[in-house]
C-alpha positions in Angstrom: 6.6 -3.4 23.1 5.4 -0.7 20.8 6.3 3.2 21.7 4.2 4.9 19.5 0.8 4.0 18.5 -2.1 5.6 16.2 -5.4 4.1 15.4 -7.5 5.4 12.9 -11.0 4.3 12.1 -11.4 4.4 8.2 -14.8 2.5 7.8 -17.8 2.1 9.9 -21.6 2.3 10.1 -21.5 6.0 11.4 -19.0 9.0 10.6 -17.2 11.4 12.9 -15.1 13.9 11.3 -13.9 15.7 8.0 -16.8 16.6 5.7 -17.3 14.1 2.9 -16.5 10.8 4.4 -18.7 7.9 3.8 -20.4 5.7 6.7 -21.1 1.9 5.6 -22.2 -1.4 7.3 -18.6 -2.2 7.5 -15.2 -1.8 9.6 -11.8 -1.1 8.6 -9.2 0.3 10.8 -5.5 2.2 9.8 -2.7 1.0 12.2 0.2 2.9 12.8 3.1 2.2 15.1 6.7 3.6 15.0 8.0 1.0 12.7 4.8 -0.6 10.8 1.6 0.5 9.3 -1.3 -1.9 8.5 -4.9 -2.1 7.5 -7.2 -4.2 9.9 -10.3 -5.2 7.6 -11.2 -3.0 4.4 -14.9 -2.3 5.0 -17.7 -3.0 2.3 -15.2 -1.4 -0.4 -17.5 1.8 -0.4 -15.9 4.2 1.5 -12.2 2.7 2.1 -10.4 4.2 -0.9 -12.1 8.0 -0.3 -12.2 7.9 3.5 -8.6 7.1 3.5 -7.6 10.0 1.3 -9.7 12.5 3.4 -8.1 11.2 6.7 -4.7 11.4 4.9 -3.9 7.9 5.4 -1.8 6.6 2.7 -2.6 2.8 1.5 0.6 2.8 -0.5 2.7 2.5 2.9 1.2 0.2 4.6 3.1 -3.2 5.3 0.3 -5.6 5.6 -3.4 -6.5 5.5 -5.0 -7.8 8.5 -8.5 -9.7 8.0 -10.5 -10.4 10.8 -12.9 -13.0 9.6 -14.4 -13.9 5.8 -17.7 -11.6 5.9 -18.5 -9.0 3.3 -18.3 -6.2 5.4 -15.1 -6.6 6.5 -13.1 -7.9 3.5 -15.0 -6.6 0.1 -12.5 -3.3 -0.1 -9.5 -6.0 -0.5 -9.1 -5.5 -4.4 -9.3 -1.6 -4.1 -6.8 -1.5 -1.5 -4.2 -4.0 -3.4 -4.9 -1.6 -6.4 -3.4 1.1 -4.5 -0.7 -0.8 -2.0 0.5 -3.0 -4.5 1.0 -6.8 -3.3 1.2 -7.3 0.5 0.7 -9.9 3.0 -2.8 -10.5 4.2 -2.8 -12.3 7.6 -6.0 -14.3 7.9 -7.2 -17.6 9.1 -7.8 -19.9 6.0 -11.6 -20.2 6.6 -12.3 -16.9 5.5 -12.9 -18.5 2.1 -15.9 -20.6 3.7 -19.0 -19.9 1.7 -21.3 -18.5 4.3 -24.9 -17.6 4.7 -27.5 -15.5 7.2 -30.3 -17.7 7.2 -33.5 -17.0 9.3 -36.9 -18.4 8.5 -37.2 -18.0 4.7 -34.9 -15.2 4.2 -31.7 -16.5 3.0 -28.3 -14.1 2.2 -24.8 -15.0 1.1 -22.4 -12.8 3.4 -19.3 -14.6 2.8 -16.0 -12.9 1.0 -16.9 -12.1 -2.6 -13.8 -12.9 -4.3 -12.2 -16.4 -4.9 -8.8 -17.1 -3.3 -7.0 -17.4 -6.8 -8.4 -13.7 -8.1 -7.1 -12.0 -5.0 -3.5 -13.8 -5.2 -3.6 -12.6 -8.7 -3.8 -9.0 -7.7 -1.3 -9.2 -5.2 -2.7 -10.6 -1.9 -0.2 -12.7 -0.3 -2.3 -14.9 2.2 -0.5 -15.7 5.4 -2.4 -18.3 7.5 -3.1 -17.6 10.9 -4.5 -20.3 13.5 -2.6 -19.7 16.5 -1.7 -16.5 18.8 1.5 -15.3 17.1 3.7 -12.0 17.0 3.7 -10.7 13.4 5.9 -7.5 14.4 7.6 -6.5 17.4 4.8 -5.9 19.9 2.0 -6.5 17.5 0.0 -9.7 17.8 -2.8 -11.7 16.2 -5.0 -14.0 18.4 -5.8 -16.7 15.8 -8.6 -19.0 16.7 -10.1 -18.2 20.1 -11.3 -20.8 22.7 -15.2 -20.5 23.1 -15.5 -21.0 26.8 -18.0 -18.7 28.2 -21.9 -20.0 28.3 -23.2 -16.6 27.7 -21.5 -15.7 24.2 -23.2 -18.1 21.8 -22.6 -18.1 18.2 -25.0 -16.1 15.9 -27.7 -19.0 15.2 -28.4 -17.4 11.8 -24.9 -17.7 10.4 -24.6 -20.8 8.8 -22.9 -23.1 6.7 -24.5 -25.4 3.9 -23.0 -29.2 4.4 -23.4 -31.4 1.7 -24.0 -34.2 3.4 -25.7 -32.5 7.1 -27.4 -29.7 5.3 -27.7 -26.6 6.9 -25.0 -26.4 10.1 -24.2 -23.8 12.4 -21.0 -21.4 11.2 -18.4 -21.7 14.4 -16.7 -18.8 12.8 -13.3 -19.9 14.1 -11.8 -17.5 11.8 -12.5 -14.1 14.0 -9.5 -12.9 15.0 -8.2 -9.6 16.7 -5.1 -7.4 16.8 -3.4 -6.8 20.3 -0.6 -4.2 20.4 1.6 -4.1 23.6 2.5 -0.6 24.4 3.7 1.1 27.5 0.2 1.8 28.8 -0.6 -1.6 28.4 -2.7 -3.5 25.6 -4.6 -2.0 22.9 -7.0 -4.4 21.2 -8.7 -4.0 18.1 -11.7 -6.1 17.6 -13.4 -7.1 14.1 -16.9 -8.2 14.8 -15.8 -10.2 18.2 -17.8 -13.2 16.7 -15.9 -15.6 19.3 -17.3 -13.2 22.3 -15.3 -10.3 23.4 -15.1 -11.9 26.8 -13.6 -15.0 25.3 -11.3 -13.1 23.4 -10.1 -10.7 26.1 -9.5 -13.7 28.4 -7.4 -15.4 25.5 -5.4 -12.6 25.4 -4.6 -12.5 28.7 -3.7 -16.3 28.9 -1.3 -15.3 26.2 0.2 -12.3 27.3 0.1 -12.7 30.9 0.5 -9.8 33.3 -0.1 -7.3 30.6 -3.2 -4.9 31.5 -5.6 -4.0 28.9 -5.9 -0.4 28.4 -8.1 0.0 25.1 -10.5 -2.1 23.4 -11.8 -0.9 20.0 -14.3 -2.4 17.2 -17.2 -4.3 16.7 -18.3 -6.0 19.9 -21.4 -8.5 18.5 -23.4 -7.2 21.1 -26.1 -5.5 18.7 -28.3 -8.4 19.1 -27.6 -10.0 22.2 -30.3 -10.4 24.6 -30.7 -8.3 27.8 -29.4 -11.5 30.2 -26.5 -11.9 27.9 -25.7 -7.9 27.6 -25.8 -7.9 31.3 -23.4 -10.7 32.2 -21.0 -9.4 29.4 -21.2 -6.0 30.9 -20.3 -7.0 34.5 -17.8 -9.3 33.1 -15.8 -6.5 31.4 -15.0 -5.2 34.8 -12.6 -7.8 35.5 -10.0 -6.7 32.9 -10.2 -2.9 34.1 -10.4 -1.2 30.7 -9.4 2.4 30.5 -11.4 3.0 26.9 -13.7 1.0 25.1 -14.6 2.1 21.5 -17.5 0.5 20.6 -18.3 0.1 16.6 -20.0 -1.4 14.1 -22.3 -4.4 15.3 -22.3 -3.2 18.7 -25.8 -1.1 17.7 -27.1 2.0 18.6 -29.0 1.0 21.6 -26.5 -1.5 23.1 -24.1 1.2 22.6 -25.9 3.8 24.5 -26.1 1.4 27.5 -22.4 0.9 27.3 -22.2 4.8 27.4 -24.4 5.0 30.3 -22.4 2.4 32.3 -19.0 3.2 31.4 -19.3 7.0 31.4 -16.0 8.7 30.2 -14.5 5.5 29.3 -16.6 5.0 26.5 -16.2 6.3 23.0 -18.2 5.4 19.7 -15.2 4.2 17.1 -16.9 6.1 14.1 -15.2 7.0 10.9 -12.8 9.6 11.6 -12.3 8.9 15.3 -8.2 8.6 15.9 -6.9 7.6 19.1 -3.0 7.5 20.2 -0.4 7.0 22.6 
């Protein structure tokens, strides 16, 4: 169990905090415990170095890097971070290296990790495959592959892979993982984009850490494009966990973020760049 914890948002779409911080469509969070520090995701690479300096988070001192999934807005700052930190273990699912696309009608964009594994290894990435729920430091867990159980959290149909035989196919985003930190107050969950579905993720955590209450959930919820029906069911399902704080970020979207605030009141906060929470 972790007795001291501090989470600081380094990269996110919006900014809250000292002058000079940069906002970008992406996500990165600096995680500090009494024994270890980690960087969870690295954003697009536009703000991770300058924001960490302004927020006085020393990337040279991190023990590890965790990647939530293989999209450009969570991984593109990795070379810059490794250039400061030196060689580090990088925890991630092996699917982060899939070639990924966002495809809708005639619009096609490549949205995957921009760098080859061999290049990243050459500059210091020591990849550690994560496919199962596992503890990486005392009281610090990674969810691994999250089973898709709910019928209201479908994968984004516009996120696709190109199969040599079948053509365009749905990207299942099996690599979507989150960090879970067990504290005296309960579990602190840090999401990347929650492509697996926030309810699926929280139920998966409860299954693996039974009896531990979920205190705080923070990060991208992937509710930005949820239709009213999905959003409503998700909101009502959140109440089953008794969450004390929900910090929405990135892919939540401002409109549905405002709806979450309206529903949750003081339990809600925007997890913008510069926001820091601790126990």
